[in-house]
Biotite code that builds the C-alpha atoms (Angstrom):
import biotite.structure as struc

atoms = struc.array([
    struc.Atom([33.211, -28.312, 95.108], chain_id="A", res_id=1, res_name="MET", atom_name="CA", element="C"),
    struc.Atom([30.221, -26.700, 96.131], chain_id="A", res_id=2, res_name="LYS", atom_name="CA", element="C"),
    struc.Atom([27.338, -27.826, 97.932], chain_id="A", res_id=3, res_name="PHE", atom_name="CA", element="C"),
    struc.Atom([23.665, -26.487, 97.673], chain_id="A", res_id=4, res_name="ILE", atom_name="CA", element="C"),
    struc.Atom([21.571, -29.034, 99.469], chain_id="A", res_id=5, res_name="LYS", atom_name="CA", element="C"),
    struc.Atom([21.460, -32.542, 100.313], chain_id="A", res_id=6, res_name="LEU", atom_name="CA", element="C"),
    struc.Atom([18.990, -34.603, 98.040], chain_id="A", res_id=7, res_name="TYR", atom_name="CA", element="C"),
    struc.Atom([20.989, -37.860, 97.956], chain_id="A", res_id=8, res_name="GLU", atom_name="CA", element="C"),
    struc.Atom([23.804, -38.991, 100.072], chain_id="A", res_id=9, res_name="SER", atom_name="CA", element="C"),
    struc.Atom([26.483, -36.421, 99.605], chain_id="A", res_id=10, res_name="PHE", atom_name="CA", element="C"),
    struc.Atom([29.195, -39.173, 100.930], chain_id="A", res_id=11, res_name="GLU", atom_name="CA", element="C"),
    struc.Atom([27.900, -41.431, 98.036], chain_id="A", res_id=12, res_name="ASP", atom_name="CA", element="C"),
    struc.Atom([27.589, -38.527, 95.519], chain_id="A", res_id=13, res_name="ILE", atom_name="CA", element="C"),
    struc.Atom([31.322, -37.402, 96.829], chain_id="A", res_id=14, res_name="ASP", atom_name="CA", element="C"),
    struc.Atom([32.588, -40.781, 96.565], chain_id="A", res_id=15, res_name="SER", atom_name="CA", element="C"),
    struc.Atom([31.200, -41.329, 92.898], chain_id="A", res_id=16, res_name="MET", atom_name="CA", element="C"),
    struc.Atom([32.782, -38.195, 91.727], chain_id="A", res_id=17, res_name="CYS", atom_name="CA", element="C"),
    struc.Atom([36.072, -39.174, 93.171], chain_id="A", res_id=18, res_name="LYS", atom_name="CA", element="C"),
    struc.Atom([35.797, -42.802, 91.342], chain_id="A", res_id=19, res_name="LYS", atom_name="CA", element="C"),
    struc.Atom([35.364, -41.595, 88.147], chain_id="A", res_id=20, res_name="TYR", atom_name="CA", element="C"),
    struc.Atom([37.458, -38.392, 88.310], chain_id="A", res_id=21, res_name="GLY", atom_name="CA", element="C"),
    struc.Atom([35.117, -35.747, 88.255], chain_id="A", res_id=22, res_name="ILE", atom_name="CA", element="C"),
    struc.Atom([36.234, -32.281, 89.754], chain_id="A", res_id=23, res_name="LYS", atom_name="CA", element="C"),
    struc.Atom([34.864, -28.618, 90.153], chain_id="A", res_id=24, res_name="ASN", atom_name="CA", element="C"),
    struc.Atom([31.066, -29.896, 90.334], chain_id="A", res_id=25, res_name="TYR", atom_name="CA", element="C"),
    struc.Atom([28.034, -28.800, 92.341], chain_id="A", res_id=26, res_name="THR", atom_name="CA", element="C"),
    struc.Atom([25.307, -30.845, 93.771], chain_id="A", res_id=27, res_name="MET", atom_name="CA", element="C"),
    struc.Atom([21.725, -29.198, 93.274], chain_id="A", res_id=28, res_name="ASN", atom_name="CA", element="C"),
    struc.Atom([18.660, -29.776, 95.387], chain_id="A", res_id=29, res_name="SER", atom_name="CA", element="C"),
    struc.Atom([17.115, -32.335, 92.825], chain_id="A", res_id=30, res_name="ASP", atom_name="CA", element="C"),
    struc.Atom([20.020, -34.523, 93.164], chain_id="A", res_id=31, res_name="GLY", atom_name="CA", element="C"),
    struc.Atom([21.855, -33.597, 90.152], chain_id="A", res_id=32, res_name="THR", atom_name="CA", element="C"),
    struc.Atom([25.496, -32.526, 89.705], chain_id="A", res_id=33, res_name="VAL", atom_name="CA", element="C"),
    struc.Atom([26.780, -29.593, 87.651], chain_id="A", res_id=34, res_name="ASP", atom_name="CA", element="C"),
    struc.Atom([30.295, -29.606, 86.486], chain_id="A", res_id=35, res_name="VAL", atom_name="CA", element="C"),
    struc.Atom([32.253, -26.707, 85.725], chain_id="A", res_id=36, res_name="TYR", atom_name="CA", element="C"),
    struc.Atom([35.422, -26.118, 83.941], chain_id="A", res_id=37, res_name="ASP", atom_name="CA", element="C"),
    struc.Atom([36.007, -29.665, 83.770], chain_id="A", res_id=38, res_name="SER", atom_name="CA", element="C"),
    struc.Atom([35.287, -32.635, 81.433], chain_id="A", res_id=39, res_name="GLU", atom_name="CA", element="C"),
    struc.Atom([33.454, -35.917, 82.656], chain_id="A", res_id=40, res_name="VAL", atom_name="CA", element="C"),
    struc.Atom([35.303, -38.887, 80.989], chain_id="A", res_id=41, res_name="ASP", atom_name="CA", element="C"),
    struc.Atom([33.162, -42.028, 81.666], chain_id="A", res_id=42, res_name="LEU", atom_name="CA", element="C"),
    struc.Atom([34.850, -43.846, 78.669], chain_id="A", res_id=43, res_name="TYR", atom_name="CA", element="C"),
    struc.Atom([35.142, -47.563, 78.855], chain_id="A", res_id=44, res_name="GLY", atom_name="CA", element="C"),
    struc.Atom([33.908, -47.977, 82.566], chain_id="A", res_id=45, res_name="CYS", atom_name="CA", element="C"),
    struc.Atom([31.982, -50.960, 81.615], chain_id="A", res_id=46, res_name="LYS", atom_name="CA", element="C"),
    struc.Atom([28.790, -48.950, 82.841], chain_id="A", res_id=47, res_name="LEU", atom_name="CA", element="C"),
    struc.Atom([25.177, -50.393, 82.525], chain_id="A", res_id=48, res_name="THR", atom_name="CA", element="C"),
    struc.Atom([23.945, -47.269, 83.452], chain_id="A", res_id=49, res_name="LYS", atom_name="CA", element="C"),
    struc.Atom([25.512, -43.662, 84.650], chain_id="A", res_id=50, res_name="LEU", atom_name="CA", element="C"),
    struc.Atom([26.446, -43.490, 88.001], chain_id="A", res_id=51, res_name="PRO", atom_name="CA", element="C"),
    struc.Atom([25.001, -40.293, 88.928], chain_id="A", res_id=52, res_name="LEU", atom_name="CA", element="C"),
    struc.Atom([22.501, -37.624, 87.628], chain_id="A", res_id=53, res_name="LYS", atom_name="CA", element="C"),
    struc.Atom([23.900, -34.551, 85.632], chain_id="A", res_id=54, res_name="PHE", atom_name="CA", element="C"),
    struc.Atom([22.603, -31.427, 85.355], chain_id="A", res_id=55, res_name="GLY", atom_name="CA", element="C"),
    struc.Atom([24.829, -29.047, 83.237], chain_id="A", res_id=56, res_name="ASN", atom_name="CA", element="C"),
    struc.Atom([28.082, -29.787, 82.112], chain_id="A", res_id=57, res_name="ILE", atom_name="CA", element="C"),
    struc.Atom([30.254, -26.873, 80.466], chain_id="A", res_id=58, res_name="THR", atom_name="CA", element="C"),
    struc.Atom([33.285, -29.100, 79.254], chain_id="A", res_id=59, res_name="GLY", atom_name="CA", element="C"),
    struc.Atom([32.858, -32.572, 77.360], chain_id="A", res_id=60, res_name="HIS", atom_name="CA", element="C"),
    struc.Atom([30.657, -35.409, 78.535], chain_id="A", res_id=61, res_name="PHE", atom_name="CA", element="C"),
    struc.Atom([32.091, -38.990, 77.037], chain_id="A", res_id=62, res_name="ASP", atom_name="CA", element="C"),
    struc.Atom([30.377, -41.779, 77.981], chain_id="A", res_id=63, res_name="CYS", atom_name="CA", element="C"),
    struc.Atom([31.426, -43.973, 75.014], chain_id="A", res_id=64, res_name="SER", atom_name="CA", element="C"),
    struc.Atom([32.384, -47.858, 74.805], chain_id="A", res_id=65, res_name="SER", atom_name="CA", element="C"),
    struc.Atom([30.128, -48.894, 77.951], chain_id="A", res_id=66, res_name="ASN", atom_name="CA", element="C"),
    struc.Atom([27.080, -51.079, 77.840], chain_id="A", res_id=67, res_name="TYR", atom_name="CA", element="C"),
    struc.Atom([24.684, -48.659, 78.476], chain_id="A", res_id=68, res_name="LEU", atom_name="CA", element="C"),
    struc.Atom([21.136, -49.422, 77.232], chain_id="A", res_id=69, res_name="THR", atom_name="CA", element="C"),
    struc.Atom([19.611, -46.024, 78.845], chain_id="A", res_id=70, res_name="THR", atom_name="CA", element="C"),
    struc.Atom([20.574, -42.348, 78.803], chain_id="A", res_id=71, res_name="LEU", atom_name="CA", element="C"),
    struc.Atom([19.052, -41.785, 82.109], chain_id="A", res_id=72, res_name="GLU", atom_name="CA", element="C"),
    struc.Atom([20.860, -39.472, 84.182], chain_id="A", res_id=73, res_name="GLY", atom_name="CA", element="C"),
    struc.Atom([22.421, -37.504, 81.137], chain_id="A", res_id=74, res_name="CYS", atom_name="CA", element="C"),
    struc.Atom([23.118, -33.903, 81.417], chain_id="A", res_id=75, res_name="PRO", atom_name="CA", element="C"),
    struc.Atom([20.542, -31.310, 80.538], chain_id="A", res_id=76, res_name="LYS", atom_name="CA", element="C"),
    struc.Atom([23.322, -29.359, 78.414], chain_id="A", res_id=77, res_name="SER", atom_name="CA", element="C"),
    struc.Atom([26.894, -30.055, 77.467], chain_id="A", res_id=78, res_name="VAL", atom_name="CA", element="C"),
    struc.Atom([29.099, -27.084, 76.502], chain_id="A", res_id=79, res_name="GLY", atom_name="CA", element="C"),
    struc.Atom([31.549, -29.108, 74.583], chain_id="A", res_id=80, res_name="GLY", atom_name="CA", element="C"),
    struc.Atom([30.953, -32.668, 72.849], chain_id="A", res_id=81, res_name="TYR", atom_name="CA", element="C"),
    struc.Atom([28.584, -35.159, 73.698], chain_id="A", res_id=82, res_name="PHE", atom_name="CA", element="C"),
    struc.Atom([29.802, -39.016, 72.906], chain_id="A", res_id=83, res_name="ASN", atom_name="CA", element="C"),
    struc.Atom([27.290, -41.888, 73.673], chain_id="A", res_id=84, res_name="CYS", atom_name="CA", element="C"),
    struc.Atom([29.251, -44.104, 70.891], chain_id="A", res_id=85, res_name="GLU", atom_name="CA", element="C"),
    struc.Atom([29.480, -47.775, 71.154], chain_id="A", res_id=86, res_name="SER", atom_name="CA", element="C"),
    struc.Atom([26.828, -48.580, 73.613], chain_id="A", res_id=87, res_name="ASN", atom_name="CA", element="C"),
    struc.Atom([23.586, -50.682, 73.981], chain_id="A", res_id=88, res_name="LEU", atom_name="CA", element="C"),
    struc.Atom([21.443, -47.717, 72.985], chain_id="A", res_id=89, res_name="LEU", atom_name="CA", element="C"),
    struc.Atom([18.060, -48.309, 71.450], chain_id="A", res_id=90, res_name="THR", atom_name="CA", element="C"),
    struc.Atom([16.712, -44.730, 71.995], chain_id="A", res_id=91, res_name="SER", atom_name="CA", element="C"),
    struc.Atom([17.955, -41.481, 72.386], chain_id="A", res_id=92, res_name="LEU", atom_name="CA", element="C"),
    struc.Atom([15.719, -40.475, 75.124], chain_id="A", res_id=93, res_name="GLU", atom_name="CA", element="C"),
    struc.Atom([17.438, -38.675, 78.142], chain_id="A", res_id=94, res_name="GLY", atom_name="CA", element="C"),
    struc.Atom([19.883, -36.867, 75.789], chain_id="A", res_id=95, res_name="CYS", atom_name="CA", element="C"),
    struc.Atom([20.880, -33.167, 76.434], chain_id="A", res_id=96, res_name="PRO", atom_name="CA", element="C"),
    struc.Atom([18.984, -30.789, 75.172], chain_id="A", res_id=97, res_name="LYS", atom_name="CA", element="C"),
    struc.Atom([21.592, -29.065, 73.884], chain_id="A", res_id=98, res_name="SER", atom_name="CA", element="C"),
    struc.Atom([25.293, -29.615, 73.001], chain_id="A", res_id=99, res_name="VAL", atom_name="CA", element="C"),
    struc.Atom([27.829, -27.081, 72.339], chain_id="A", res_id=100, res_name="GLY", atom_name="CA", element="C"),
    struc.Atom([30.041, -28.755, 69.907], chain_id="A", res_id=101, res_name="ARG", atom_name="CA", element="C"),
    struc.Atom([30.166, -32.328, 68.264], chain_id="A", res_id=102, res_name="ASN", atom_name="CA", element="C"),
    struc.Atom([27.560, -34.830, 69.142], chain_id="A", res_id=103, res_name="PHE", atom_name="CA", element="C"),
    struc.Atom([28.360, -38.489, 68.604], chain_id="A", res_id=104, res_name="HIS", atom_name="CA", element="C"),
    struc.Atom([25.774, -41.711, 68.856], chain_id="A", res_id=105, res_name="CYS", atom_name="CA", element="C"),
    struc.Atom([27.333, -43.661, 66.171], chain_id="A", res_id=106, res_name="GLY", atom_name="CA", element="C"),
    struc.Atom([27.920, -47.585, 66.530], chain_id="A", res_id=107, res_name="SER", atom_name="CA", element="C"),
    struc.Atom([24.493, -48.237, 68.791], chain_id="A", res_id=108, res_name="ASN", atom_name="CA", element="C"),
    struc.Atom([21.028, -49.846, 68.042], chain_id="A", res_id=109, res_name="HIS", atom_name="CA", element="C"),
    struc.Atom([18.971, -46.657, 67.316], chain_id="A", res_id=110, res_name="LEU", atom_name="CA", element="C"),
    struc.Atom([15.930, -47.052, 65.197], chain_id="A", res_id=111, res_name="THR", atom_name="CA", element="C"),
    struc.Atom([15.245, -43.557, 65.932], chain_id="A", res_id=112, res_name="SER", atom_name="CA", element="C"),
    struc.Atom([16.558, -39.817, 66.509], chain_id="A", res_id=113, res_name="LEU", atom_name="CA", element="C"),
    struc.Atom([13.757, -38.506, 68.662], chain_id="A", res_id=114, res_name="GLU", atom_name="CA", element="C"),
    struc.Atom([15.263, -37.348, 71.681], chain_id="A", res_id=115, res_name="GLY", atom_name="CA", element="C"),
    struc.Atom([18.277, -36.115, 70.372], chain_id="A", res_id=116, res_name="CYS", atom_name="CA", element="C"),
    struc.Atom([19.525, -32.488, 71.206], chain_id="A", res_id=117, res_name="PRO", atom_name="CA", element="C"),
    struc.Atom([17.827, -29.657, 69.428], chain_id="A", res_id=118, res_name="LYS", atom_name="CA", element="C"),
    struc.Atom([20.707, -27.789, 69.355], chain_id="A", res_id=119, res_name="LEU", atom_name="CA", element="C"),
    struc.Atom([23.981, -28.825, 68.534], chain_id="A", res_id=120, res_name="VAL", atom_name="CA", element="C"),
    struc.Atom([27.080, -26.543, 67.631], chain_id="A", res_id=121, res_name="GLY", atom_name="CA", element="C"),
    struc.Atom([29.422, -28.817, 65.829], chain_id="A", res_id=122, res_name="GLY", atom_name="CA", element="C"),
    struc.Atom([29.199, -32.219, 63.648], chain_id="A", res_id=123, res_name="ASP", atom_name="CA", element="C"),
    struc.Atom([26.371, -34.441, 64.161], chain_id="A", res_id=124, res_name="PHE", atom_name="CA", element="C"),
    struc.Atom([27.483, -38.345, 63.941], chain_id="A", res_id=125, res_name="SER", atom_name="CA", element="C"),
    struc.Atom([24.874, -41.687, 63.975], chain_id="A", res_id=126, res_name="PHE", atom_name="CA", element="C"),
    struc.Atom([26.576, -43.942, 61.999], chain_id="A", res_id=127, res_name="ILE", atom_name="CA", element="C"),
    struc.Atom([26.336, -47.402, 62.223], chain_id="A", res_id=128, res_name="ASN", atom_name="CA", element="C"),
    struc.Atom([22.836, -47.785, 63.636], chain_id="A", res_id=129, res_name="ASN", atom_name="CA", element="C"),
    struc.Atom([19.569, -49.287, 62.196], chain_id="A", res_id=130, res_name="ASN", atom_name="CA", element="C"),
    struc.Atom([17.932, -45.881, 61.115], chain_id="A", res_id=131, res_name="LEU", atom_name="CA", element="C"),
    struc.Atom([15.571, -45.941, 58.429], chain_id="A", res_id=132, res_name="LYS", atom_name="CA", element="C"),
    struc.Atom([14.216, -42.549, 58.904], chain_id="A", res_id=133, res_name="ASP", atom_name="CA", element="C"),
    struc.Atom([15.534, -39.173, 60.380], chain_id="A", res_id=134, res_name="LEU", atom_name="CA", element="C"),
    struc.Atom([12.659, -37.833, 62.408], chain_id="A", res_id=135, res_name="TYR", atom_name="CA", element="C"),
    struc.Atom([13.703, -35.956, 65.537], chain_id="A", res_id=136, res_name="GLY", atom_name="CA", element="C"),
    struc.Atom([16.909, -34.721, 63.687], chain_id="A", res_id=137, res_name="PHE", atom_name="CA", element="C"),
    struc.Atom([17.485, -31.067, 65.084], chain_id="A", res_id=138, res_name="PRO", atom_name="CA", element="C"),
    struc.Atom([16.154, -28.360, 62.807], chain_id="A", res_id=139, res_name="GLU", atom_name="CA", element="C"),
    struc.Atom([17.853, -25.769, 60.654], chain_id="A", res_id=140, res_name="PHE", atom_name="CA", element="C"),
    struc.Atom([21.431, -27.677, 61.388], chain_id="A", res_id=141, res_name="PHE", atom_name="CA", element="C"),
    struc.Atom([24.281, -26.259, 59.022], chain_id="A", res_id=142, res_name="ASP", atom_name="CA", element="C"),
    struc.Atom([27.196, -28.523, 60.295], chain_id="A", res_id=143, res_name="ASN", atom_name="CA", element="C"),
    struc.Atom([28.767, -32.159, 59.398], chain_id="A", res_id=144, res_name="GLY", atom_name="CA", element="C"),
    struc.Atom([26.625, -34.964, 59.198], chain_id="A", res_id=145, res_name="VAL", atom_name="CA", element="C"),
    struc.Atom([27.967, -38.433, 59.331], chain_id="A", res_id=146, res_name="PHE", atom_name="CA", element="C"),
    struc.Atom([25.470, -40.862, 58.410], chain_id="A", res_id=147, res_name="TYR", atom_name="CA", element="C"),
    struc.Atom([27.094, -44.058, 56.998], chain_id="A", res_id=148, res_name="TYR", atom_name="CA", element="C"),
    struc.Atom([25.797, -47.881, 57.798], chain_id="A", res_id=149, res_name="THR", atom_name="CA", element="C"),
    struc.Atom([22.446, -46.963, 58.216], chain_id="A", res_id=150, res_name="ASN", atom_name="CA", element="C"),
    struc.Atom([19.465, -48.192, 55.957], chain_id="A", res_id=151, res_name="PRO", atom_name="CA", element="C"),
    struc.Atom([18.527, -44.510, 55.524], chain_id="A", res_id=152, res_name="VAL", atom_name="CA", element="C"),
    struc.Atom([22.180, -44.199, 53.969], chain_id="A", res_id=153, res_name="SER", atom_name="CA", element="C"),
    struc.Atom([21.428, -44.883, 50.711], chain_id="A", res_id=154, res_name="GLU", atom_name="CA", element="C"),
    struc.Atom([18.647, -42.282, 50.424], chain_id="A", res_id=155, res_name="ILE", atom_name="CA", element="C"),
    struc.Atom([20.962, -39.402, 51.884], chain_id="A", res_id=156, res_name="LEU", atom_name="CA", element="C"),
    struc.Atom([23.774, -40.852, 49.194], chain_id="A", res_id=157, res_name="LYS", atom_name="CA", element="C"),
    struc.Atom([21.334, -39.579, 46.326], chain_id="A", res_id=158, res_name="LEU", atom_name="CA", element="C"),
    struc.Atom([21.910, -36.017, 47.087], chain_id="A", res_id=159, res_name="PHE", atom_name="CA", element="C"),
    struc.Atom([25.852, -35.975, 46.643], chain_id="A", res_id=160, res_name="ASN", atom_name="CA", element="C"),
    struc.Atom([26.272, -33.068, 49.185], chain_id="A", res_id=161, res_name="VAL", atom_name="CA", element="C"),
    struc.Atom([28.214, -32.391, 52.183], chain_id="A", res_id=162, res_name="ASN", atom_name="CA", element="C"),
    struc.Atom([27.582, -29.434, 54.045], chain_id="A", res_id=163, res_name="ARG", atom_name="CA", element="C"),
    struc.Atom([23.746, -28.886, 52.828], chain_id="A", res_id=164, res_name="ARG", atom_name="CA", element="C"),
    struc.Atom([22.650, -32.638, 54.688], chain_id="A", res_id=165, res_name="LEU", atom_name="CA", element="C"),
    struc.Atom([20.892, -30.559, 57.407], chain_id="A", res_id=166, res_name="GLY", atom_name="CA", element="C"),
    struc.Atom([18.927, -28.982, 54.720], chain_id="A", res_id=167, res_name="LYS", atom_name="CA", element="C"),
    struc.Atom([18.203, -32.039, 53.075], chain_id="A", res_id=168, res_name="VAL", atom_name="CA", element="C"),
    struc.Atom([16.989, -33.525, 56.257], chain_id="A", res_id=169, res_name="ILE", atom_name="CA", element="C"),
    struc.Atom([14.672, -30.783, 56.757], chain_id="A", res_id=170, res_name="ASP", atom_name="CA", element="C"),
    struc.Atom([12.967, -31.623, 53.752], chain_id="A", res_id=171, res_name="LEU", atom_name="CA", element="C"),
    struc.Atom([12.908, -35.342, 53.801], chain_id="A", res_id=172, res_name="LEU", atom_name="CA", element="C"),
    struc.Atom([11.230, -34.540, 57.259], chain_id="A", res_id=173, res_name="ASN", atom_name="CA", element="C"),
    struc.Atom([9.142, -31.968, 56.223], chain_id="A", res_id=174, res_name="GLU", atom_name="CA", element="C"),
    struc.Atom([7.707, -33.396, 52.822], chain_id="A", res_id=175, res_name="TYR", atom_name="CA", element="C"),
    struc.Atom([7.011, -36.894, 54.630], chain_id="A", res_id=176, res_name="GLY", atom_name="CA", element="C"),
    struc.Atom([9.043, -38.766, 52.104], chain_id="A", res_id=177, res_name="VAL", atom_name="CA", element="C"),
    struc.Atom([9.676, -41.877, 54.365], chain_id="A", res_id=178, res_name="ILE", atom_name="CA", element="C"),
    struc.Atom([6.584, -43.730, 55.621], chain_id="A", res_id=179, res_name="GLN", atom_name="CA", element="C"),
    struc.Atom([5.087, -46.441, 57.752], chain_id="A", res_id=180, res_name="GLN", atom_name="CA", element="C"),
    struc.Atom([8.031, -46.783, 60.368], chain_id="A", res_id=181, res_name="ASP", atom_name="CA", element="C"),
    struc.Atom([10.631, -46.732, 57.650], chain_id="A", res_id=182, res_name="GLY", atom_name="CA", element="C"),
    struc.Atom([9.257, -49.299, 55.145], chain_id="A", res_id=183, res_name="LYS", atom_name="CA", element="C"),
    struc.Atom([7.834, -46.563, 52.427], chain_id="A", res_id=184, res_name="LEU", atom_name="CA", element="C"),
    struc.Atom([9.461, -44.015, 50.464], chain_id="A", res_id=185, res_name="VAL", atom_name="CA", element="C"),
    struc.Atom([7.019, -41.573, 48.714], chain_id="A", res_id=186, res_name="VAL", atom_name="CA", element="C"),
    struc.Atom([8.847, -41.190, 45.277], chain_id="A", res_id=187, res_name="LEU", atom_name="CA", element="C"),
    struc.Atom([6.984, -38.080, 44.165], chain_id="A", res_id=188, res_name="ASP", atom_name="CA", element="C"),
    struc.Atom([7.938, -36.181, 47.523], chain_id="A", res_id=189, res_name="ARG", atom_name="CA", element="C"),
    struc.Atom([11.569, -37.413, 47.251], chain_id="A", res_id=190, res_name="LEU", atom_name="CA", element="C"),
    struc.Atom([11.985, -35.983, 43.822], chain_id="A", res_id=191, res_name="GLU", atom_name="CA", element="C"),
    struc.Atom([10.346, -32.590, 45.254], chain_id="A", res_id=192, res_name="GLU", atom_name="CA", element="C"),
    struc.Atom([13.089, -32.178, 47.867], chain_id="A", res_id=193, res_name="VAL", atom_name="CA", element="C"),
    struc.Atom([15.595, -32.525, 44.576], chain_id="A", res_id=194, res_name="PHE", atom_name="CA", element="C"),
    struc.Atom([13.588, -29.750, 42.848], chain_id="A", res_id=195, res_name="HIS", atom_name="CA", element="C"),
    struc.Atom([13.521, -27.503, 45.844], chain_id="A", res_id=196, res_name="THR", atom_name="CA", element="C"),
    struc.Atom([17.145, -27.926, 46.215], chain_id="A", res_id=197, res_name="LEU", atom_name="CA", element="C"),
    struc.Atom([17.885, -27.448, 42.524], chain_id="A", res_id=198, res_name="ASN", atom_name="CA", element="C"),
    struc.Atom([19.507, -30.773, 42.293], chain_id="A", res_id=199, res_name="ILE", atom_name="CA", element="C"),
    struc.Atom([19.200, -32.933, 39.434], chain_id="A", res_id=200, res_name="GLU", atom_name="CA", element="C"),
    struc.Atom([17.142, -36.215, 40.343], chain_id="A", res_id=201, res_name="ILE", atom_name="CA", element="C"),
    struc.Atom([19.537, -39.328, 39.991], chain_id="A", res_id=202, res_name="PRO", atom_name="CA", element="C"),
    struc.Atom([18.417, -42.714, 39.232], chain_id="A", res_id=203, res_name="GLU", atom_name="CA", element="C"),
    struc.Atom([16.783, -44.018, 42.280], chain_id="A", res_id=204, res_name="ILE", atom_name="CA", element="C"),
    struc.Atom([16.952, -47.880, 43.058], chain_id="A", res_id=205, res_name="ASN", atom_name="CA", element="C"),
    struc.Atom([16.189, -48.101, 46.801], chain_id="A", res_id=206, res_name="LEU", atom_name="CA", element="C"),
    struc.Atom([17.237, -51.692, 48.396], chain_id="A", res_id=207, res_name="VAL", atom_name="CA", element="C"),
    struc.Atom([15.284, -51.002, 52.239], chain_id="A", res_id=208, res_name="ASN", atom_name="CA", element="C"),
    struc.Atom([12.297, -49.414, 51.156], chain_id="A", res_id=209, res_name="TYR", atom_name="CA", element="C"),
    struc.Atom([9.252, -50.177, 49.239], chain_id="A", res_id=210, res_name="GLU", atom_name="CA", element="C"),
    struc.Atom([8.534, -47.034, 46.849], chain_id="A", res_id=211, res_name="VAL", atom_name="CA", element="C"),
    struc.Atom([5.195, -45.555, 46.295], chain_id="A", res_id=212, res_name="TYR", atom_name="CA", element="C"),
])
């Protein structure tokens, strides 16, 4: 453990790191904690908020299966995977800006992906939320997308593709297909996405949206 400058009580931070098994950490002058060559495992700790403010994590960061309603205190960047599944989150505000591997935010109460990482090196999973649009999804994403059990799932299923879903989402957002806070789909714009991708337009019957 390296110590740069005391911002909060060193004893308190040291105690928290020991309590949650956090090793190889450095406390920065702004009170954040960097963790090197080690993961941060806060899985199932019955947390309502994160116990520390994190900076950069070179390993994995797992805060899943808690009672978090906010991601305040999350790392700025994570070298491994980031998992905040199975919490009470309604927003991704506070998420890392970049995640080196997979990003998991499923089984929350999310209505928007705004605030999610801009860079994700692995797969992106937002299953089992209440997402009606995909604004905020990282641009030019080219890895696996797991989206089931969301209102927006019925739109993504129309394309019947796997590895090209990042491009589909880019075009849905670029063309403004979903409007009015997830209430309306502009049909000619949706059809234009199919034309752009050279995919045959299927029969379109949407349950969760009005179609204009």
